[in-house]
Every structure is written in C-alpha cells, then in structure tokens.
C-alpha positions in Angstrom: 10.4 9.9 2.0 6.7 10.8 2.3 5.0 10.3 5.6 1.7 9.6 3.9 1.2 5.9 3.2 0.4 4.7 -0.3 -2.4 2.2 0.2 -6.0 3.3 0.5 -6.5 1.2 3.7 -3.5 2.8 5.5 -4.6 6.3 4.5 -8.1 5.7 5.7 -6.8 4.3 9.0 -4.5 7.3 9.4 -7.4 9.7 8.8 -9.6 7.9 11.3 -6.8 7.9 14.0 -6.1 11.6 13.5 -9.9 12.4 13.6 -10.2 10.4 16.8 -7.2 12.1 18.4 -8.6 15.5 17.5 -12.1 14.5 18.8 -10.7 13.2 22.1 -8.6 16.3 22.6 -11.6 18.5 21.9 -13.8 16.4 24.3 -11.2 16.7 27.1 -11.0 20.4 26.6 -14.7 20.9 26.5 -15.2 18.6 29.5 -12.6 20.5 31.6 -14.1 23.9 30.6 -17.9 23.1 30.9 -17.9 20.2 33.5 -14.7 19.6 35.4 -13.8 23.2 36.3 -17.4 24.1 37.5 -17.6 20.9 39.5 -14.2 21.6 41.1 -15.5 25.1 42.0 -18.7 23.6 43.4 -16.8 21.0 45.5 -14.4 23.7 46.8 -17.4 25.9 47.8 -19.1 23.0 49.7 -15.7 22.2 51.3 -15.2 25.8 52.5 -18.8 25.9 53.7 -18.3 22.8 55.9 -15.1 24.3 57.3 -16.8 27.7 58.1 -19.6 25.8 59.9 -17.1 23.7 61.9 -15.0 26.7 62.9 -18.1 28.7 63.9 -19.3 25.8 66.0 -15.9 25.3 67.7 -15.8 29.0 68.5 -19.4 29.1 69.9 -19.6 25.8 71.7 -18.0 25.7 75.2 -14.7 23.8 75.2 -16.2 21.2 77.5 -18.6 20.2 74.7 -16.0 20.1 71.9 -15.4 16.3 72.4 -19.2 15.6 72.0 -19.5 17.8 69.0 -16.5 16.2 67.3 -17.8 12.7 67.9 -21.2 13.6 66.6 -19.7 15.2 63.5 -17.6 12.1 62.8 -20.6 9.8 63.2 -23.1 11.9 61.1 -20.9 13.6 58.5 -17.9 11.3 58.3 -15.7 14.4 59.1 -12.9 14.0 61.6 -11.8 17.0 63.7 -8.4 16.4 65.4 -6.8 18.7 68.0 -3.2 19.7 67.0 -1.6 17.8 69.8 -3.1 14.5 68.5 -1.0 14.6 65.3 2.7 14.5 66.1 3.9 13.0 62.8 5.2 15.2 60.0 2.7 16.3 57.4 3.6 17.6 53.9 1.7 20.1 51.7 -0.5 18.4 49.3 0.7 18.4 45.6 -0.7 21.3 43.6 -3.1 19.4 41.3 -6.0 21.2 39.6 -8.5 20.1 42.3 -6.2 20.8 45.2 -5.2 24.2 43.8 -8.8 25.3 43.5 -9.6 24.2 47.1 -6.4 25.7 48.5 -7.1 29.0 46.8 -10.6 29.2 48.3 -9.3 28.0 51.7 -6.7 30.8 52.0 -9.2 33.4 50.8 -11.6 32.5 53.7 -9.2 31.6 56.5 -5.9 33.3 55.8 -2.5 32.1 54.7 -2.0 29.8 57.7 -4.8 27.5 56.4 -3.6 24.8 54.0 -4.2 21.3 52.8 -1.6 18.7 53.7 -0.9 15.0 53.0 -0.9 13.0 56.2 0.5 9.4 56.2 -1.4 7.3 58.6 0.5 5.2 61.0 1.8 2.0 59.3 -0.8 -0.4 60.5 0.0 -3.2 58.0 -3.0 -5.2 56.8 -2.8 -8.6 55.0 -3.8 -8.5 51.3 -5.5 -11.2 49.3 -2.1 -12.6 48.1 -0.7 -12.8 51.5 1.5 -9.6 51.3 1.3 -6.7 53.7 -0.1 -3.4 52.5 0.2 0.1 53.9 -2.9 2.4 54.1 -2.8 5.2 51.5 -2.2 8.8 52.8 -5.1 11.0 53.5 -5.8 14.7 52.9 -5.8 16.8 56.0 -6.8 20.5 56.3 -5.2 22.9 58.8 -8.1 25.1 60.1 -7.3 28.1 62.2 -9.8 28.5 65.1 -9.2 31.5 67.3 -5.6 31.5 68.6 -5.2 27.8 67.8 -6.0 25.5 65.0 -7.5 22.0 64.3 -6.8 19.3 61.8 -9.9 18.4 59.7 -10.1 15.2 57.7 -12.8 15.1 55.0 -13.6 12.2 52.7 -11.4 12.7 49.6 -14.4 13.1 47.3 -15.5 16.2 49.3 -12.2 18.0 48.7 -11.2 17.2 45.1 -12.9 15.9 42.0 -12.3 12.2 41.3 -9.7 11.7 38.5 -11.3 10.5 35.3 -8.2 10.7 33.2 -7.6 7.0 33.1 -11.2 6.4 32.1 -10.9 9.0 29.3 -7.7 7.5 28.0 -9.2 4.0 28.1 -12.3 5.2 26.3 -10.2 6.9 23.7 -8.0 3.9 23.1 -11.1 1.6 22.9 -12.8 4.0 20.4 -9.6 4.1 18.3 -9.4 0.3 18.2 -13.1 -0.2 17.4 -12.9 2.5 14.7 -9.8 1.0 13.2 -11.3 -2.5 13.1 -14.4 -1.1 11.4 -12.2 0.9 8.9 -10.1 -2.2 8.1 -13.2 -4.3 7.5 -14.8 -1.6 5.3 -11.6 -0.9 3.3 -11.0 -4.6 2.9 -14.4 -4.9 1.3 -13.4 -2.1 -1.1 -9.8 -3.2 -1.6 -10.5 -6.8 -2.5 -12.4 -6.1 -5.7 -9.9 -3.3 -6.6 -7.0 -5.7 -6.2 -8.8 -8.3 -8.4 -9.4 -5.6 -10.9 -5.7 -4.4 -10.9 -4.6 -8.0 -11.3 -6.9 -8.6 -14.3 -5.8 -5.2 -15.8 -2.1 -6.2 -15.5 -2.9 -9.5 -17.2 -4.6 -7.7 -20.1 -1.6 -5.4 -20.4 0.7 -8.5 -20.7 -1.4 -9.8 -23.6 -3.3 -12.4 -21.6 -7.0 -13.1 -21.5 -8.0 -13.3 -17.8 -11.5 -14.4 -16.7 -14.1 -11.7 -15.9 -13.7 -10.1 -12.5 -16.4 -10.6 -9.9 -18.6 -7.5 -9.7 -18.8 -7.0 -5.9 -18.3 -4.2 -3.4 -19.8 -0.7 -3.3 -21.8 0.5 -6.3 -18.9 2.7 -7.6 -16.5 -0.3 -7.5 -19.1 -2.6 -9.1 -19.5 0.0 -11.9 -15.8 0.0 -12.6 -15.7 -3.8 -12.6 -18.7 -3.9 -15.0 -17.0 -1.4 -17.3 -13.8 -3.5 -17.2 -15.6 -6.7 -18.0 -17.3 -5.0 -21.0 -14.0 -3.7 -22.2 -12.4 -7.1 -21.8 -15.3 -8.7 -23.8 -15.0 -6.1 -26.6 -11.2 -6.6 -26.6 -11.5 -10.3 -26.9 -14.1 -10.1 -29.6 -11.9 -7.7 -31.6 -8.9 -9.9 -31.3 -10.9 -12.9 -32.4 -12.3 -11.0 -35.4 -8.8 -9.8 -36.3 -7.3 -13.3 -36.0 -10.2 -14.7 -38.1 -9.9 -12.0 -40.7 -6.1 -12.4 -41.1 -6.2 -16.2 -41.1 -9.0 -16.1 -43.7 -7.2 -13.7 -46.0 -4.0 -15.7 -45.6 -5.7 -18.9 -46.4 -7.5 -17.4 -49.4 -4.3 -16.1 -50.8 -2.4 -19.4 -50.5 -4.3 -21.2 -53.2 -4.0 -18.6 -56.0 -0.3 -18.1 -55.1 0.3 -21.8 -55.5 -1.4 -21.8 -58.9 0.6 -18.7 -59.9 3.9 -20.3 -59.0 3.0 -23.5 -60.9 2.0 -21.3 -64.0 5.3 -19.4 -63.9 7.3 -22.6 -63.9 5.4 -23.7 -67.0 5.8 -20.4 -68.9 8.6 -20.1 -71.4 9.8 -16.9 -69.9 13.5 -15.9 -69.6 15.3 -16.8 -66.4 15.5 -13.2 -65.2 11.8 -12.5 -65.4 11.0 -15.9 -63.8 13.3 -15.1 -60.9 11.7 -11.7 -60.4 8.2 -13.3 -60.4 9.3 -16.0 -58.0 10.8 -13.4 -55.7 7.5 -11.5 -55.7 5.7 -14.7 -54.8 8.2 -15.3 -52.0 7.7 -11.8 -50.7 3.9 -12.3 -50.7 4.4 -15.6 -48.8 6.5 -13.8 -46.2 3.7 -11.3 -45.7 1.2 -14.1 -45.3 3.4 -15.9 -42.8 3.5 -12.7 -40.8 -0.2 -12.4 -40.9 -0.6 -15.9 -39.6 2.0 -15.3 -36.8 0.3 -12.1 -35.8 -3.1 -13.8 -35.7 -1.9 -16.6 -33.4 -2.9 -16.5 -29.7 0.3 -17.4 -27.9 -1.4 -17.1 -24.5 -3.1 -20.5 -25.0 0.4 -22.2 -24.8 1.2 -23.2 -21.2 4.5 -21.9 -19.9 7.2 -24.3 -19.0 10.5 -24.1 -17.1 13.1 -23.6 -19.9 16.5 -22.1 -20.5 16.7 -19.0 -22.6 20.2 -19.9 -23.9 18.9 -23.2 -25.2 16.2 -21.4 -27.1 18.8 -19.1 -28.6 20.9 -22.1 -29.7 17.9 -23.6 -31.5 17.2 -20.2 -33.3 20.9 -20.1 -34.4 20.6 -23.7 -35.9 17.4 -22.7 -37.7 19.0 -19.6 -39.1 22.0 -21.7 -40.3 19.6 -24.0 -42.2 18.3 -20.8 -44.0 21.9 -19.9 -45.0 22.0 -17.1 -42.3 25.3 -16.8 -40.6 25.2 -15.6 -37.0 27.9 -15.5 -34.3 27.0 -16.0 -30.7 28.1 -15.0 -27.2 26.0 -17.2 -24.9 26.1 -17.3 -21.1 24.7 -19.9 -18.7 21.3 -18.7 -17.5 19.0 -20.1 -14.9 15.8 -21.7 -16.1 12.6 -19.6 -16.2 8.9 -20.0 -17.1 8.6 -19.5 -20.9 6.3 -20.4 -23.7 8.6 -22.3 -26.0 6.8 -21.8 -29.4 6.1 -18.2 -28.7 9.7 -17.4 -27.7 11.1 -19.3 -30.7 8.9 -17.2 -32.9 10.1 -14.0 -31.2 13.8 -14.9 -31.6 13.3 -16.0 -35.2 11.6 -12.7 -35.9 14.5 -10.7 -34.4 17.1 -12.7 -36.4 15.1 -12.4 -39.7 14.7 -8.6 -39.1 18.5 -8.3 -38.5 19.1 -10.4 -41.6 16.9 -8.3 -43.9 17.9 -4.9 -42.6 21.1 -5.3 -40.6 23.9 -5.4 -43.2 24.8 -9.0 -43.0 26.7 -9.3 -39.6 24.5 -10.7 -36.8 25.5 -11.4 -33.2 23.3 -13.2 -30.7 24.0 -12.7 -27.0 22.7 -14.0 -23.8 23.8 -12.7 -20.4 22.8 -12.2 -16.8 22.8 -8.6 -15.5 24.2 -7.6 -12.1 20.6 -7.1 -10.9 19.7 -10.7 -11.8 17.8 -10.0 -15.0 18.3 -12.5 -17.9 18.9 -10.7 -21.3 18.8 -11.9 -24.9 20.1 -9.6 -27.6 20.3 -9.7 -31.4 22.7 -7.2 -32.8 23.3 -6.1 -36.4 25.4 -3.5 -38.3 22.6 -1.9 -40.2 21.8 1.8 -40.5 20.2 1.9 -37.1 16.8 3.3 -35.9 16.2 6.9 -35.0 15.2 7.1 -31.3 12.0 8.8 -32.1 10.9 5.9 -34.3 11.5 3.1 -31.8 8.0 3.0 -30.2 6.2 3.4 -33.6 8.1 0.4 -35.0 6.8 -1.8 -32.2 3.2 -1.3 -33.4 1.7 -3.4 -36.1 1.8 -2.6 -39.8 4.5 0.0 -39.4 7.9 0.2 -41.2 10.9 2.4 -41.3 10.9 3.4 -44.9 14.5 4.7 -45.0 15.8 1.4 -43.8 13.3 -1.0 -45.4 12.8 0.4 -48.8 12.1 -2.5 -51.2 12.1 -5.1 -48.5 9.3 -7.6 -48.0 7.1 -7.8 -44.9 4.0 -6.3 -43.5 5.6 -4.5 -40.6 4.4 -7.1 -38.1 7.7 -8.7 -37.0 8.6 -6.3 -34.2 4.9 -6.0 -33.1 4.8 -9.8 -32.6 8.1 -9.6 -30.5 6.6 -6.8 -28.4 3.4 -8.8 -27.8 5.3 -12.0 -26.8 7.6 -9.9 -24.5 4.6 -8.4 -22.7 3.1 -11.8 -22.3 6.3 -13.0 -20.5 6.5 -9.9 -18.3 9.7 -8.9 -20.2 10.8 -5.6 -21.7 11.6 -5.2 -25.4 14.1 -2.4 -26.4 15.6 -1.3 -29.7 18.9 0.4 -28.8 21.8 1.8 -30.8 24.7 -0.6 -31.0 28.2 0.9 -30.3 30.0 1.2 -33.6 26.8 1.4 -35.6 23.8 -0.8 -36.0 20.9 -1.8 -33.7 20.6 -4.0 -30.6 17.2 -5.7 -30.2 17.1 -6.6 -26.5 14.7 -8.8 -24.5 15.1 -8.3 -20.7 13.4 -10.8 -18.3 13.4 -9.5 -14.8 11.3 -12.3 -13.2 
C-alpha cells in the first residue's frame, strides 16, 4: 500500500506538514548553535565571575566581617552565601542538562574538582495554594565553592546559572504554526477542489451519455480555463448530437413516403410472386435501417428513470419477440428493483434479441441473475458463429458490422451501438462474450 495519499488536498497537507517539521528542526538547530549555546557560555562566564569575586572577598575580608558582607550581598545582589554547617540536609548533584553541564565545566576549570552544582531541597514549609491544597517549594540550585581550606554554599537566582528552557514555547509555536498552515491549506485546496469535483462529476455524466448543465467557472485561473474548455466541448458535443439526430430523423422521414409509394406500386404490378417477395423483402430491409436510424437519433436521457425490475422488462421483451414469431427460452431470477429508464431498456433488450435472431442461428436464451458481488445481470445468448475478441469493441460503435457473420443481412450496424449507449446511461457494462459450446453472450451488468 502506498503511503502517499491520493487526493490533492491530503498531498498538499502532507507537504506542508513535512516542510513545517523540517523548518522547525532547522530553526531549533540554528537557535541552539547561534543563540542558545553562546548565551549559555555567557551566563556561565558571568556566573563564574561572581563566584571568583565572592571567593576573593571572603579570603580578603576578616572573618569578623563575613556576616556583614554576606548580608549585604544578599540584599544588593540576591545572592545567598551559606556556611557549610548551616546546611545539614543531603544535597544531590544537579542533573547534567546542557546549561548545567556548561556551568559545571567552567566551575571545575576555575575552582577544581571539589566545586560542583547541587540540587538542594528546601525544608518542607508547606504553603496553601489557591485551591486549598498544600504545595512544597521547588528545589534550588546550590553551588559548592571552595574557599581556602573550607568551602561555602552559594545560592544564585536560577536564571544566573542556566538559560531558561524555551523548549515548550518552541513546541507550542511549532504546533500552532502547523495548525494555522493546515487550516490555510485546507481552505485553499477546498477552493481548488470544489470546481474540480464539479468538473469530474460533469465529465462522468457526459461519459454516461447524459447532458449535464454547464459547470460553474470558478477558482484559480488554471481551473477556470479547464472549466471553460469543458463547457465549450459540452456545447459542441450537444450541438453535434442535435445535428446528427436532426439529420437522421430527416433522412428517415424523407425515405418513408417514397417507400410507402413503392410498396403500393409493387402490389399493383403484375409481377410474379418470387419477384414481388424479393422486392418486399428489400423494402422491409430498408425499413429496418430507417428504424435503426430513428432509434439511434432518439435522446433516451430525457426519459426520467423509475424504480423497476429488470426481470419484468425481460419478460416483456420475450412477449414482444413471441408476437414477432421469435422463439426464446428463458432462465429468469428474482432481482431487486433498480432505477431504470423503461423505454430505453426495452429498446436495448429488443435490439439484443433481434441481433441474436438475425445472426445467432435460431436458438435464443434470455437469462437474468444476481452475481455474488450483488450485481444484476441480463444476458441474451445465441448459437451463432461467435465474434472474434478483437472485433468486440469495434462492433459497439455505430455503423459497423461483422461482415463474416452478417453477410446479406439487413441493418445499418447501429443495434449494438444503441445498446452500448443505453448501458452507459444507466452506469452498466455491456460485454460481448463467447458462449460455452459456441455462440455469443451479450451481457448487461448493473453494479449500482
């Protein structure tokens, strides 16, 4: 399975998230290299400078004045200096964080390995919090400073020892930036996807033989250009269909009248029965071609679909075939109702039966069934010579015939093209398959 999403919106969001993560990572690295590390070094130098001053003062000032110096240092600098005997509780070495590590390294360079930074937990003087609970003061950082043969504990404000931790702020800013960027990306891509989805829906409708309304030309200039080109194509396609329908209907209408006069004249001529039958058969063949022209020129999309049963339509087609002296056996199953155009589907089934009757060798079987995947299927099977696989798609186009199978037969080669168009209109699939034992199976598969 591909880890890359399919939709344009999801791909854009993924690219933005990855770009933000890379940008935040680069920002953190640059901040640490050019800002945080130099600041930690500067703070450590100031911290060591204060300690050197304190130690020098304690070594120079007489012991009797140490108390006064320590009090003044606490008042003016907020630095506490505590004799060792004043802290009897256990202290632990401070965790080796980046800021502590830098300060500890500088401390030991200046004052020797005995100097170190510890964590001192202040005595538990519980204080009431806002919600009534008791809180314990947080631990403080305390520095062990060697002075002569002894040592002192020095407590600095935390900000004078280590750099404040901005990691939470960086993470929060990164998350907020990602959310804002994703919201902006979703909005922009929605503006792009909405006209594209409308265009895809309209294109699918055209592919099914429908005539959808023009799509709204909106969105970025590139998308509007595509919508404009589609609307122009749709207009040209509709105009060509109308001209074709008008031409075929006009030709068919113009041929009806002279054919009627010709049939009447043949009946009045004193010709022998064989010649008369041949002429009447020619006229019947021409009428078949005209009927196919009219069927091909009809616009089935104007018929509203209704909830109907495919098996009932097959039964109606079998009855009509029987009235035309066509014998067809049936194997019909109970199928659920579906949305169908009644007249169009009757025309499609009749065309399949007529095609099987003319070219199928006499035996016709009509089946309906429901496949395991839930699709409804209607098949018309014959025992004719069959259709080569390479000719199947060609025969679904208009005005094409399989000469080896249809030599001398009437028709304009429009029957299967009409069935293909009606199948697309219903979202169905039309297949011409070889029948086991010889012949052809014309199958309509409805997956909806």
